[in-house]
N, C-alpha and C positions, 0 to 999 in steps of 0.2 A: 386868844383866839376870839374873834367876834362870834357870839352865838346865833345872831341874827343877820343873815346875808341874803340880798336879793339877787345880785350877779357878781361874777369874777372876771378879771382880765388877766391873762397870762395862762400858763407859765412861758418862758422864754425857750425852753429845750423841749423837744419831742418826747424824750423817754420819760421825763417829769410829768409832761401833759397826760400820758396814759394813766398815772396814778391819779391825778387831780380830776380827770374825767369821771373816774368811778365814784369819787365823793360828790361831784356835781350831780350826776346821776341820781344818787340816793337822796340827795337833799333838794332835787328838782330846781337847780340853780343854773341858769345859762351861764356858760363858760366861753368867753370870747378870748381867742388866743391869736396874737399877732405874729408869732414867730414859729410856732410848732407846725412844721411842713410835712411830717411823716404821712405818707398816703394810707397808712393802716388805721389813722385816726378818723374813722367814718361815723357818719350819722347813725348808721344801722346798729353799730355796737355802743356808741356814745350819743344817745339822742339829744343830749343838752350841750354837746360840744360844737362850737361855731367857729369856723376858721376866718379871720379877718385878713388873711394873707394868702398867698398863692399855694397851691399843692405841689408836692415834689414831682408829680406825674408831668405837669406842664414844664417844669424846670429840665426834667430829663429828656422830654421830646425836643426842647430847644438845643440841648447838647447833641443829641442824635442828629438833628438837622444840620449843626454845624460840622459834625464829623462827616456827614454825607456830602456837604458842600465841599470839603477838602479831599474828598474821594478816598477816605481811609475806610478799610473794611475790618481792621482789627484793633482793639483798644485792650489796655489794662487797667482795671479798677482798683484803686487803692482807697481803702475806707476804714472808718471807725468800727470796731467790733462790738456794736450793740444794735438795738432795734432800728435806731435812726439810720445808721450806716447800712446794715443789711437790706432793710426795706428800700432804701433809696437806690442801691446798686441793682437789686431786683428789678425795680422799675426801670432803671436805665437799660438793663438787658433786653427788656421787651420792646422799649423804643427803638434801639439798635436794630434788633431783628426785623422789625417792620420796614426798616430802610436797607436791608441787605448787609448790615454789619454785625459784629459781635464781640463780646468780651472774651478775649483768650486766656487771660489769667486774672485771678482776683487775689489781691494781697491785703489781708485783714491786719489792722494795727490795733491793739487793745487801748483802751481809754487812758491807762497809765503807764503806757510804753515809755522806756527810757531811750536815751538817744542811741545807745548801742544796739537795741532791738530794732530800731528803725534803721540804723546802718545795715544790719544784716538782711533786712527785708529788701531794701533798695539795691544791695549788692547782688542779690539774686535776680532782681528785675532786670539789672543791667546786662546780665548774661543772656536775655531773651532777644529775639529779633524784633519784636514790636516796640516802637518808640512813642506811642501815644498814650499818656497816662491821664485818668481822669480821678480827681481827688475829692472825696466826699466825707468830711469830718468837721469837728468843731475847730474853731479858730486857733486856739492855743496849741493843739496837737498839730495842725496843719502848717503852722509857721515853723515849728521845729522840724517838720518832715522836710520842708524845702531847703532849710539851712542845711540839713544833712545830705540832700540831693546835690546841692551846690558843691559841697566837700567831695563828693564822689564823682564830679564832672558830669553830671546828668542834667545840667542846665546849659549845655553847649549846643553847637549847631547839629541839627538832625532830630532833637528831642522835641516834643510837644507835651505841655502840661496844662490841662484844663481843670480849673477849680470851680465848684459850685458856689452859690451865693454867699457862702461864709467868707470868702475872701474878699469880695467887694465890699461887705458889711464892715469888716475890721479896718479895710483901708479907708472907707468914708467916715469911719469914726476917728481917724487921726490917732490911732494907737499902735502904729507900726514905725519903728525907728528907721533910720538910714541904714543900719547895717541889715536889718531884715528886708528892706527894699532892695538891696543888691542881690538877694536871694530870689527875688521875685521877677527879675527882668524877663520879659518875653513871655509871660504867662497870660493865659486867657480866663477870664472869669465872667460870670453872669450877675448882673444886678437887676433886681425888681424894677421895672420902669414906672415911674410916677410922673405924670405929665406935668409940665411946668405951668403954674397958674398964679394969679395975683394973690390969692389966699395962701398958696404955699410960700410965696416970697415973704409975704408979711410974717409968717409963722417963723420962717428960717431967720429973718432979721432979729425977732424977739429972742430966738434960741441963741444967736451969736452974742446978743447983749447979755444974756445969762453967762455965756462963757467969759465975756469980758470981765464981768462982775465976780468970776471965779465961784459962781453958784453951781455950774456944771463943769465938768473936765473932759467931756467926750463930744464929738461933732455929731450933727445929725445925719442919720442914714434913712433908707427906705423902711426898715422895721420900726423906726421911731416914729415915722409918719403913720404906719399902721396902728401903733399903740394909741396915738392921739385920736385917730378915727374910731378906734374901739371904744374909747370913752366917750366920744360923741354919740356913737351908736346907742350906748347904754342910756346916755342922757335923754336923747330923743325918744327912745322906746319907753322908758319910766314916765316920761310926760305924758306920752299917748296912753299908756296903762292907766295913769290916774284920771286922765280926761274921759276915758271910757268907763269910769265908775269902779276900777279896780281897787282892791282892797288889800294892803300889805298886812299879811297876818302869817302867823307860823304855827307849826304843830310839833310836839315833842316826837322824836323818833330816833332810835339807835341804829347804827350802821354797821356792817361786818367789821370786825376787827382785822380782817385780811387786807383792808384798804390801807393800813398803816397808821402810825401815831398811837398814843395811848388810849385806852379804852375810856377813861374819864373824859378826855377832851373830845373825842368823837361822839361820845353819848350826849355831851352837852350841847352840840349842834342841832339846829331845829330845821325843819322842813318848810321851805316857802310854799304856801298854799297857792299862790298866784304864778309859780314858775312856768308852768305849762302856758298860761296866757301870754306872760311877759315873752317866753320864747318865741311864740307865734307871731307877736308884735315885732320882735327884732328881725324875724325871717322876711317880713313884708316891709320893713322901712327901708327906704332909699333916700339919699341925700348926697350932696357934692361935698366930699371932704378934702382935706388937704393933700391926700395921696391920689385924688381923682374920684370919679364916680364910685359911690358905694352902694353895692347891691349884691345880694346873695343868691347863688344858683341852687339848683334842686339838691345838690349834695352838700349844701350849707357851707360852700367855699366862696370866697370873693370872686366875683364874676369878673372876667377879662384878665387873662394871664399873659402879661407882656414883659419881655425882658430886654434889657440893654447888655450888649456884648462889649466887654471893656478889654483893653490890652495894656498891660503894665509896662511902661517904657519910660526910662529916666526916673524923675521923681513924682511923677504923677500918673493919671490913667488917661487912655485914648479911647474914645468911643468908636468902635469900628461898625456898628450896625445894630439892628434891633431884630427881635423874634417875636411873633405873636401867633396864637393858635388860629387867627384869622386871616392873617396875611403872610404868614411865613417869614423868612429872612428877608431883610431889606435895609437899606441905608437910611431910609426915612422913618421917622417915628411912626407907631401904629395908628395914632391919631390923625395923621396926616396922609395915611395911606388907604385907598380904596380898597375894599375887599375884593379879592379875585380869586380865581382857581389857582391854588398854588403850583399845580402840575403844569399850568399853561405859560409860566413865566420862568425866567432864569434868575435865581436868587443873586444879589450882589452884596458885597461887603466892602468896607474900606481896607487899604493895604495894612498888613499886619507886620509887626516886628517881632520875629520869633527869637527864641533863646539863640545867644551867639551873635545877636544883632543882624540876623539873616532876614532877608525880605523875600525869600523864595520858599514857597510852601513846602514843608518836609514831606517826604514820601511815606513816613510813618512806620518804616521798618528798615532793617539792615540785614545784610547777610554776613554774619560774623565768621563764616568759614568758607572753604573752596567747596562747592557742590560736587558731589560724586553723581555722575549721570551715566545711567545704564544704557547700552546700546546693543542691539541683537547681532550675534555673530551668525551671518547668513552664509548659505552654502551656495546659493544662487541669487541671481538678480543683484549682483554686488554693485550695480550703478546707485543703488539707494543707499546703502550702507556697506563699506568695505573695512574689513579689520584684517590686517596682514602683519601678524606677529608684533614687533616692537614699533612698526611704522605708524605714524599718525593715523587715527580713524578719519576716512574721508567718504564721499558720496553725496547725493542729492539731499538727503535728509539732513546730513550734517552741514553742508553749506548753507542751507536754509536756516538752521539753528544758529550758526554763527553770524549770518547777517542779521537775524532778529535780535540777537544779544548786543550786536553793536549799535542798534537803534534804541536801546534803553537809555533813559536819562542817567544812569549810574553804571559803574563798572561792575560787572557780574563775573566773579571768578568760578570756574569749573573745570572738571577734568572728565573724559570719557573713560568708562570702565565697560569692557565686552562682557556679554552674558551668553553663555551656551558653549558648546563643544565644537571643535572642528569638524567641518564638513556635514553638520547637522544643524538646520535652522531651528532655533528653540521655539517653544510654544509661547505665543505673544501674551496670552492671558497669565502665564507664570511670570513672565518678565514684568508686566505691569504690577502684579502682586508683590513683586519685591519692594515697591515703594511703601506698601502698608506694613511690611516687615522690616522697615527702616534700614535696609540694605542699600538703597539708592535714594538720593535726593530728588531725582527726576528720571524720566525715561524718554530718550529721543530716538526717533526712527520712523519707519512706516507704520506707526500706530493708528490703528483704525478707531474712530470714535463710535462706540457701541453702548448700548443701554447698561449692560452689565459692568463695564469698565467705568462708566460715569458713577456708578454707585459707590466705588472704592476709592477712586482718585479723582483729581480735577483735570480735565482735558481743555486744552486752549482753543481759540478759534481755529478752525480748519486752515492749514496752509495750502492745500490742494483739495479740490473736490473729486471725490471718487464714487463709483457705483459698480455694482457687479455686472459683467458682461459675459456672453457666451462666445467662444471662439472655435471655429470649424475648419476644416481644410476646403480649399477650392478645386475646381477642375475647369479645364479650358471648354469654352462654348463651341459646339458644333453648329454649323450653319444648316439651315434647312429651307427648302422653297415654300414652306408654310409658316415662316416665322411671323409673317403679317397677321396671322390669325391669333397669335398667342397673347396679345394684351387683353382680350376679353374671353370670357368662358363661353361655352356654347349657349348656355341659358342667356347670357347677356346679348349674344349676337342675334338670337331668335327673337328676343324681346324687342330689340332695337329695330330690326327688320319689320316686325309686326307693327310697331308704332308708326314707321314711315308710311305704311299702306293705309293705317287707320287715319292719320293726319291727312293724307291726300283725299281719302273718302269724306271725312268731316268738312274739309274746305270746299270740295266739289258740291256737296249738298248745300252749303251755305252760300254758294257763288252761283249756282246753276240757274237760278231764276233771273239774275240781273246782270250777269257777266256773260257776253257772247263768247268769250275764249273758253269757257266751260260748257259750251253747247255744241251741238253738231251730231254727226254720225256716232252711234254708240262706240264703234271701234276707235274713233277719234278722241272721244271722251275719256275712254280707259287709258289710252296711251298719254293724253294730257295730265291725267290724275297722277300716273305713275311717275311721268317726267317732272311734275311739278314737285311731288313729295321728295324724290330722291335728290333733286336739285337743290333742295335746301341745305343739303349737306355741305355744298360748297357756296351757299348763299347766291346762286346764280339763276334763280328761277326767273323766267322772262314774263310769266303770266302775272298780271296785277290783280290783287284783290280789291274789291269794291265795297263789300258789306263790312260794317263795323265788327260783327262777330267774327267773320273770317279773318280780319287783321288782328284782332285780339289773340285768336288761337295761334295765328302765324308768328306773332311777336314772341309769345312764351315758347313755342316750339324752337324757334331759332335760338333762343336762350339755352334750351335744353341741348340742341345740337352742338353748341359751342362748347358746352361742358364736356360733352361726350368725346368731342374730337380732340379737345386739348388732352384729356385724360388718356385717350388712345395714343397720341403723339409722345407723351411723357413715358408711358408704359413701354411702347415699342423702343424708344430710345435707351431705356435702362436695359431692356432684354439684348439689344445689339451691342452694348458697350460694356456691361458689367459682367464679370466671370460667374459662373454658376456654381452652385453647392454640389459638394460630391456625397451629401447626406441629405435625408428627408428632414432632419431636424431644422426647424425655422425659428426657434427661440427657447426660452426656458420652459414654457409649457409642453412643447414637444419632447424636450428632453426629460422631463418629469414623467410623462406618460409611457416613455419607452423603457426598455430594460438594458440599455446600453451602459457601459462604464463611463464614469465621468471623472476627469482630472481636476485637481485642486492643488494649490500651493501648500507645501509642508509648513506647518506651524500657523497657518492662517486660520481665521474665525469662520471661513467659508464652509469647513466641514460640518461644523456644528449648526451653521445656518441652513444649509441644504437639508440636514437630517431633521432638524426641529421645525422648520418652516414649511418644507414640501414633503416631509415624510419619506425622504429617499433613503433607502437602506444603506447602511453605512459599508457594506460589502460591495456596493456599486462605486464608491468613492476611492480614487486611486491618488495617492500623494506624489508629487513631482517637485522637483527641486530647482531645476534651472531652465533656462531658455531652451538648451539643447533637448532636455528631457521632453518639454512641451512639444517641439517640432518632431521628435522621434515618435512619441505616443500617438500623436494626431496622424502621423503618416502611415503607422501600422494600422490604424482604424480599430473598431470595436470588436472585429472577429478573430484578431490575433492576440496572443499573449502579450501583455504589457501595453497594448493599445487602448485608446479611448475614442469614443465618438465625439467628444466636445470637452472643453476645459472651461471651468467658471472661475474667474478670478476678478479681483478689483482692476479697474481700468487703466490705471498708470502702468501696472505690469503688463496688460494686454497691448497697450500703446507702444511700450518698449519692445515687446515681443514682436509686434507686426512691423516695427521698423527695421528689424534685424532678420526677420524670416519672411521670405515672400511665400505666396501660395496658401495664405490663410486670411480668414476675414471674421468679423463679428456678425452675429444674427440676433434679431429680435430687439436690438437697442438696450441701454442700460437699466437696471432695475435695483432696488434697495440702494437709493442714494445716500452717501455718507461723506466722510472726509477723513484726513489724516491730521493729528495734532500731537502736541507735546504733553506728556502726563506729569503732573506735579501732586504732591500731597494734598489732601482735602483742606480746603480753605487757605491755600498758600497765596499770599498776596503777588507772587510771581505770575501766577496764571492771568490775572487781569492786564498786568503790565506786558507780558509776552503777547496776548491777544491783540492788544493795541498796536504793538510793534509789527505784528504779522499783518494787520491791515495797512500800516504805512508801507511796509515792504512791497505789498501787492500795488499800492496806488503809485509808488514811485517807479515801478517797471523793473526793480531789481529781481523780483520772484520770477519774472517770465524769462529773464536772462539766464537764471540758474536752471529753469526747466529746459530751455533750448540746449545748454550746455550738456545736461546729462541724459535727457530723454528723447531727443530729436536728432541723434547723430548717426542713424542706421542707413543701410543702403536701399531698403525697400520703403516705398510710399506707403503710408498707413491706408489699408484697404477700406473702401466704404462700408458702413454697416448697411445690412440688408433688411427689408421688411420680411413678413413671413411669406409673400408671394408676389410674383410680378403680374398675375392675372387680375383683371377687374372683374368681379362677379356682380350679379344682379343685387346682391345684399348691400353694396355701395351706392346703388343708383335708384333703388326702388322708390325713394321718396320723390324724385324727380318725375319718374313715370306715373306715380300715383297722382301728383298735382297735374300733370299733363292730361291724364284721363279724366279728372274731374273737371277740369276746364272745357274739354270737349263735350262731356255730358251736359254741363250747364248751357253751352253755346247751342247744342241740339235741342235742349228742352226749350229754350227761348225761342228758337227758330220755329219749331212746329207749334208752339202755343201761338205765335203769331199767324202762322199758316191756318190753323184752325179758326182763328177769329176771322180772318179774311174769307175762308171758305164759307163760313156761315153767313156772311153777308151777300154772297153771290150763288148760294147753293141752288136756288130755283133754276138758274140758267143751266147749271150742269145736271140737274136732276130731270129736266124736261126731255132731253133726248134719250134718256134711259128709261123712260116710263112706258113700258111694254105691257102694262095690265097686271104684272105679277104682284101678288100681295103677300107672299111668304116673308118671313122674318130674315131668314138666311139669305134670300135673293135680294132683299132690300139692303142688307147689310153689305153685301158683295158689291152692289151698285153704288153704294155710298163710298166704300173704300176705293172702288176704281175711279169714281168722279174726283175723289179727294187726291188720288195719286195724279190723275190728269191735271188737276189744278195746280199741284205742286210742281209738276214737270214743266207747265206752261210758262212762257217767258212772261215777265211782269208786264211789259208794255201790251202784249197780246191779251192778257187777263183784263187789264183796264178797258180795253176796246171790244171785249167779247160780246156784251150786250148789244152794242152798234152792229156788229157783224152779223148777230142772229136775225135781227130785224131786216137787214138788207137781203139775206138769203130767203127769209120768208116772202118778202115782195119780189124777189127776183129781179131786182133793178139795180143791185150793187155793181155789177160789172158794167152795165150800160153807162151808169153815172160816172164810174171811173174812166171809161174810154171817152166819154164826152169831156171830162175834165182834162184829159190829157191830149185833146185835140184830133183824136182819130175820127171823131163824127162831128158833124157840124151841129147836130141838135140831139136832145136825148131820145127823140123818136127813132134815131137810127139805131134800131136794136141789134142785138148780137146773139148768137146760139153757141152752145158748148155741147159737143157730142159726149156721150158716155157719162152720164151722171145725174144723181140726185142732189149733190151738193157742189155742183160744178162752181158757182161764183165764189163760195167760201174757200174752196181748194185753190182758185186762182189768186185770191188775196193772200191767202197763205204762202203761194208760191212767190208772189211779189215781196212779201216781208221776208221769206227766206233768202231770195236772190240779193236783197238789200243787205241782210247780215253777212252774206258770203262775200260780198264786195263785187258782184256782177255789175250792179248799178250804183251810181254815186248818190242818187237821191231817189225818194219814193216816186217822183214824178217821172223817172226812167222807167217806164212800166213794162211789163212782159211783153214777148213777142206778138205782134199783131201782123196778120197776113196781108201786108200792104208793100212789102219789099224794102221798107225803111230800117228795119232792124236786122242786124247781123244773123245769119243763119246759126252762127255758133251758140247764140243765146237761145235759139229756138230748141237746139239739141240739148243744151243744159236744161232748159225747162222740161223738155220731154224726159230726160232722165230722172229728174227730181220727181216728177209726177209718178213715174214708175216705182221709184224708191218709196214713195209715200203710199202707194197702193191703190190709186184710182184706176190705173190700167194694169192689165195682166201681162201686157207685152209691150216692149218699147215701141213697137210699131202701131200700137193703138194710139194714134196720134189724135190731136184735136185741132181743130180749125175754127179760127175766129174771123167771120167775114161779114161785111155790112149787108142788109137786105136789099 
């Protein structure tokens, strides 16, 4: 043994690498291994160990990805019983778990096992249902294992064998004879992927020349390339070490005898003083080797874990795809594949030739025996499962299971075995538990999918959706003359009526100044407001809105009226057509708060659910067995012995009950949604296949045909489910009224802000007439408010002309000018006089404007009655009446006369 060593390459086997790594640590010598893939060889425990190959963690992830690609969920691990084998299988188990699969059985084979020992191990594996085997061991032991498997018929159709990289290495080395190749047909193996390059081709040609010259007797494989790159790594690193001024020197030191070897040999070895520096240089060195780019990751493993998946077929190997931790499974080499999110693409591989020359992907497991399937012996609701002595089991659930089994891609052998006693429905939790007791291989029936059951067995995809429902009796509806008031509550009626009045008042305020349809006598205005408001209920209002604010309020109000009217119509229709309940219970909440007895189906999980979820006393729960018992108990009612106020059960039972018994209905809708499924043992591969078949059964329409056959053949139509109440209360519409009220307040606020602004511009005109010399604050405030009210009430056209009217009144020439303009006098000097009055001319002009608004005249030029006989006396009477109403005269006979001087 050399006493002065600066670096080591090897060893080839992982278990030996553990021992050599201890020596390398003590001597501070970098150890570069090109074949030790055991994941427990870590830099933390062995700081001078450097792996120039892949780690078994990456290889096991590649195998797990392949298993997931083939949709297998259970595998058997066959491994060498040493650290290398055990650590590799442990890593495989973690990788499979991450993808939803698992190792169901582990078969350990000792390194020195005989052929008979292998035979016994494989014979036991053959009795199991799982048919996917993963072999992780050294090549000499593995070849013997496959030879024995062939003799046992375990390399036939239906079997799957996956070998780790040991198989591809020995095949690439050319050390397998023809007889051994016959034992490997259809196998899958992984080969470390080394990108093809010119440098590699040159090296391969040189190696073949050595073979031709009989200087080597094995072909080149991936680990041979790794070994060459390891030597290049040491050469590059030592050169860098020397260029950096490193000094190759050693120190005497003894190492523990526990490392192995004789004490004298180990004591003679010397410690390399520059070992740590050389190791750091190696970790930082990168170059392009013949196996590809050489660079170490932070775990001191070769960066870039790529594998080629090969298939043994005929006399050679077929490449079916690649795996990389960067790109996942692909038919293209990793260096030619762009890095993508592996979950976003569907992996692809070339077609595989499986054992037995089959080209169909094996399902990975078999049922070697006829399944014993438990079914409940029901005393009622036998449409779901019927057990009659020696007659075949039948029913809705049985038909569904048979149809699903027919859709499986393989033949499923099974027989039904009833569970329970005659005339007593069994407890379904106890029935499902029989699977864990190994008494049944599966359970079929109306098995509800619950959390507790899912903890002990696997349940398939639901073949029918269910939910709990409350069923109560009905009574005939009695007609009433006041049925039309029932859709709304009293609070709702009052609020709606109040808003009709409020909306009319708001629109009147917004329209009064500019819209003549909202002006006139107070009685007329009140009637118009009420008519306008309530006519919006039928969208038949004849008054037109002119202001922008008025139109905005009206549009939103019409939307509110539309919603209210449609809701009223729908509720009234329901009241007049749907039968009424004979109980005050409107759903599960009312049932829980009452003290009435509640019925449930015997053996159902409903009893525990109501007790645990709603804290209902179990003394209130009454077990019922059949449809007849349901009808009898509901008819008796809660106040008679044996009667119940309502029954809580799963909806399929309720649906069947309502189709056969009239006069009952459901209330409150379904709650606690769930479904029915078939129960299998935990991790059974049948669960996934049956779930897929259930989906296919639903999609092709066969499931609906079975439902129609068994569950919808009654004489009664299923009664409509009812809500908690037919009345609409204010709680359902308060949001609409709130929005409407806010809109009205905003419109009024904008309107009065605008009025205040306009009033301040013309305040002097309105305040002059009210100036009586009073200087008290309250008096002034009252006068301002009165003036503002007068301004708001004034028509917009009159307000604009108010200043002009005031000036004419002061000069007392306004009427004379008006008469002159209309042709009654020939010159402005033809004066006129009006009896009774200090403000006669202003009143006359107001009368003219009023008559024009009321339609007595067609234009402002058609003036008021002048005493010349040209105007009809009817108009004079109307004018006299108008003047009386406005207050200038105390009696209709206090007439006025206009005559020329």
